C-alpha positions in Angstrom: 210.1 56.4 12.6 210.2 52.8 12.2 213.5 52.3 13.8 213.1 49.6 16.2 214.6 50.7 19.8 218.1 49.1 19.3 218.6 50.5 15.8 217.5 54.1 17.4 220.0 53.5 20.2 222.9 53.0 18.3 222.4 56.0 15.9 223.9 59.5 16.5 222.1 61.3 18.3 222.5 64.3 16.4 221.3 62.6 12.7 218.1 61.6 14.5 214.5 63.6 13.7 212.9 65.2 16.2 210.2 62.3 16.2 212.8 59.9 16.5 214.8 61.6 19.9 211.1 61.6 21.5 210.5 58.1 20.6 213.7 56.9 22.3 213.4 59.0 25.2 210.0 57.7 25.6 211.3 54.2 25.4 214.2 54.6 27.8 212.0 55.7 30.4 209.7 53.4 29.9 212.5 50.9 30.3 213.4 52.7 33.5 209.9 52.2 35.1 209.8 48.6 33.9 213.2 48.1 35.8 211.8 49.9 38.7 208.7 47.6 38.6 210.6 44.2 37.9 213.1 45.4 41.4 210.1 46.0 43.3 211.3 49.7 43.8 207.5 50.8 42.7 204.1 48.8 42.8 202.5 48.0 39.9 200.0 50.6 40.4 202.7 53.0 40.4 204.0 51.8 37.2 200.8 51.6 35.6 199.8 55.4 36.7 203.8 56.9 35.8 203.4 55.0 32.2 200.2 56.0 31.7 201.2 59.6 32.7 204.1 59.3 30.6 202.4 58.1 27.5 199.9 61.2 27.6 202.4 63.9 28.2 204.6 62.8 25.7 202.0 61.8 23.0 202.7 58.1 22.9 199.6 56.5 22.6 199.6 55.2 19.1 203.3 54.4 20.0 202.0 51.9 22.5 199.0 50.8 20.7 201.5 49.6 17.8 203.3 47.6 20.2 200.3 45.8 21.1 200.1 44.1 18.5 
């Protein structure tokens, strides 16, 4: 599950493991949230709350922590 976002984007969906599919879905949703924030569609508080909820519901705490390094 150490593939980069770009590598996962290029991969055939059927060939991905369940964990890779979840990671890709999380990263796509995070990217959408980031774009909403950049374009002023949501506030920083809304972004942070939504991202926190996304991390919790998808169990991606380790994913986020590993990207903070």
